[in-house]
N, C-alpha and C positions, 0 to 999 in steps of 0.2 A: 684475723679472727676466723676460727674454723667452726662450721656447723655440721653436725651429723644429720644426714637426711632423715634417718629413722627417728631421731629425737624430735626433729621439727614436725615431721608428719604426725607424731603421737601427741605433741603438746599444742600445736597451733589450733586444731579444731576445738580442743578443750578450752583454750583461751577465748576463742570466738564464741563458744557457747556461754561462758561466764559473762562476757560482755553483753551478749544478747539477753540474758536473764536480768541483768542490771539495768537494761535500757527501759526507760519509762514508756517510750513509744511502742516498744515490743509488748509491754504489758497491756497497753490499751488495745493492741491488736489481738490480744488473747481472747478467745471466744467467750470464756466465762465472764471476763471483765467487761468486754464490750456489750455482752448480753445484759448485764446488770445496769450498765449505763443507759441502754435503750429503755430498760424498764423503770429507771429512776423517775421520770416525769409522771408515769402512771402511779407509781408507789406514793409519790408526794401528794398527788391529787386525791388518792384514796385515803391517805393519812389525814388530810385536812377536811375532806368532805364526808368521809365515812367513819374512820376510826375515832377521831377526836370528838365529833358530835355524839357518837355512840357511848363513849365514856361519860360524857356530860349527862346524857339521857339516863344512863344507869345510876349516876350519882343523884340526879334530881328526883328519881323515882323513890328515893328514901327521904325526901323532904316535902315540906308543905309549900313549895315555891309557887307563886301566883303568876310568874312570867316576868315580873319586875321586882326590884328590891332584893332583900335578903332571903336566903333559903334556910329554913330551920330543919335540922335533922329530926325525923320522927320515926326512924326505924322501918319496920315492915307494915306500918299502919295503912299505907296506900294499898298494899297487896291484900291485907285483911279486908279492907273496904271493897276492893275490887271483886273478890270472890263471894261477897255477900250482897253485891249491888245487883238488883233485878235488871237494871238497864244493861249492865255488862253481860249478864246471862242471856238476855234477849238478843243482844247483838251477836254474841258468840253462837247461839243457835242459828241465827240467820246466816252467819258465815259458814256454818256446817252445811246448811241447806244449799247455799250458794256453791260450795265446793262440790257437793255430790252432783248437783245439776250440771256443772261445767265438766266434771269428770265423765259424765255419761252422754249428755246431749251433743255438745260441740265436738267432743272426741269421736263419737260415733259418726256424726255427720261428716267431719273432716276426713276420717279414715275411709269411709265408703265412697265419698266423692272423689278422693284422690285415686282410689282403685278404679273407679269408673273412668277417670281421665286417662289412665294407663291403657284402657281397652279401646280408646277411640284414636283415630289417626288425624282427623280433620278438626280444625278450630280448637285444638287443645290449648294453644297460647291465649286465644281470646277468652275461653272459659277461665283460665288461670288468672288473667287480669281482672275479669269481672268478679271473681270470688275475692280477690285481694283488695279491690278498691275500698270497700267499707272499712277495712282495717287501717288504711292510711289516711282516711278522712278524719279530721279532728273530732274528738268525742263531743265537743260542744255542738258541732254541726249535726252529727248523727242524732244527738239527743233532741235538738230542735226539730229535726225532720219527723222523728217518731212521736214527739209530743203533739205535733200538729195532726199526725195520722190518728193518734189515739184520743184526740180532743173529744170530750163527751158532748159538745155542742155543735161542732162543725165537721168533725173528722169521722173515722170509722166507728168510734165509740158511740156516736149519735145514732148509727144504724142499728146497733145492738142494745142501745139504751144502757151502756155500761161506762163507768168512769174507771178505766183501767188503772190509772195512777193515783186516783183519789179514794179508791176503795181498799181498806186494809186487807181484804181477802185476796185481792188480785194485784196489789201494788208491787210486792216483791217479785212475783213471777213475771210481771210485765217488764220491770227493770232488767231482770235476768235475760229475758227474751231479747230486749234491745241490745244488751251487751253481747249476747251470743251472736247476734246478726253481724256485729263488727269484729268478732273474734274468730269464728270458725273458718273464715277464709284464710287466715294465717296458718291454721292447722293443715288445711288442704295443701298449701304450697310446701310446707315442711314435709308432710307425709309423702307427697308426690316426689320430692327430691330424694327421699330415702328409698322409695320404691323403684325409682329409675336406676338406683345403684345396684339392684339385685341382678345377678347374671341371667340373661335370657335362656341360657342352657338349662337352668333349673326348671323353668316353665316348660321348655320343650320336653325334658325328661318326664315331668309330671303329666304332660299331655299324652306322651307315648304310653304311659301306664294307665291311661284312661281317666285321668282326673279332669273334671270339668272346671269352669271358672270358680265356683264356690269352693270346691276342694283345693284348688290351687291357692285361693286366697288364704285359707286357714292352714295349709300345709307348707306353703312357700313364702307368701307375702308376709304374713304375721311374724313367723320366726325371723325373716330377713330384716324386718324393721323393728324388732323388739327393743333394742337399746334406745332407739329414737322414740318409740312409743312410751317407754317408761320415763324417759327424760322429759317429754312433753307433759306426762302426767304429773311429774314433780313440779314443773313450772306452773302448771294449772293450779295445783294446790297452793303454791306460794302466792301467785297472782290473785287467787280467789280470796285469800285472807287479807290481801293488800288492796282489794277493790275499793275505789273511792269515787272516781270521777263521774261515772254514770249515775250512781246512787245520789250523789250530792247535787248534780245538775238537775236531775229529774224530780227528786222528792225531798232532798236534804234529810233523809231518814224518816220522813213521815209517810202517810198520816198516822199519828199516834204511835210513832216508833215502829211501825210495821215493816219498814225497810232499813232500819238501823243496822249497820255492820260495825265492826270494831274500829275501822278507820274513821267513820263519820262520828262515832262516839268520842274517839280521841280528839278529833278536830273541835268538836263542840266543847269538850271539857277544857281544852287548851286555850281557845280563842273567844269563846262565849262565856263560859263559867269561870274563867280565870283560875283554873286549877291545873297549872302546867305540871306540877309534881305528880298529881294523880294521872294526868294524861301520859306522862313519861312511863309510869308503871304499866299502862296499857300497851305502850310501844314496846316495852321489854317483853311482855307476854307474846306480842306478835312476833318479835324476833326469835323467841324460844320456839314457837310453833314452826317457823320457817327453818330454824336450825335442826329441829327434829326431823322434818321432812327431808332435808338435804343429807343428814347423816344416814337416815334409813335408805335413801337412794344409793349412797356411796357404798354402804354395806352390801346391799343387794348386788350392785354392779361388781364389787370385788369377789363376792361368793360365786356369782354366775360367770365371772370373767368376761363381761360384756365390754365391747369397745365401740366408741362412736366415731 
């Protein structure tokens, strides 16, 4: 049998490519297939932990479900009740106050503290650790410490004759202050990491042009960390509307609803008042608020062409 070398050279690589395409092992090694295989566990976890419960929450928000037994479809009655409920309005207003506070106070503290840390040479790591410690301590521990400090009979409150957590005029601000104490150190660390990524040549050029520290901050630092700043602002909005632990541990929404937020209202309706369908409607509203914040951020990022 005679083989022509030119035919063999032309057909053999093609046959090998066909065999390679048909090989299952080769497909597994394919970057796209293997990538999806690596993602599969995370996708399944999100499916069972996030997607499916979210679908059930949306369904139950249109029912009068009490948490046990049958759920009767009642249409949009829960949403109609929600937006005419003074407790919901009160909690929503508190969430807005909470969000404004955390967008201004901890963001400002974290931003300027991080910038200050970039200006020092010694003990930078020590300060970073000290700022971050309150964030990694359990919220129950932080709340217990500050409750003792603000105790109107034996703590700092006794010196000022104030009941910080028991007075409706000061309770919400006191809880926000305690939560801020545990939160702003996280912002310091993130802002510091973003600032460290800015090229030193930009600061040198600004210094040669006669810019002082304040001018360098507004002309070099802020533009350099703008994507990170906006992203942290987005996360602050979402976390502010989902705030629960410090409010519930310290006041449980009291006194007289003065610290109620949407999450504590949802919890009380679901587990105390046995109105799980109504609580599901509150959860859907919270999800919509978070979705609006995320979409707004993505649109701004796309228009401004920001990269993180």
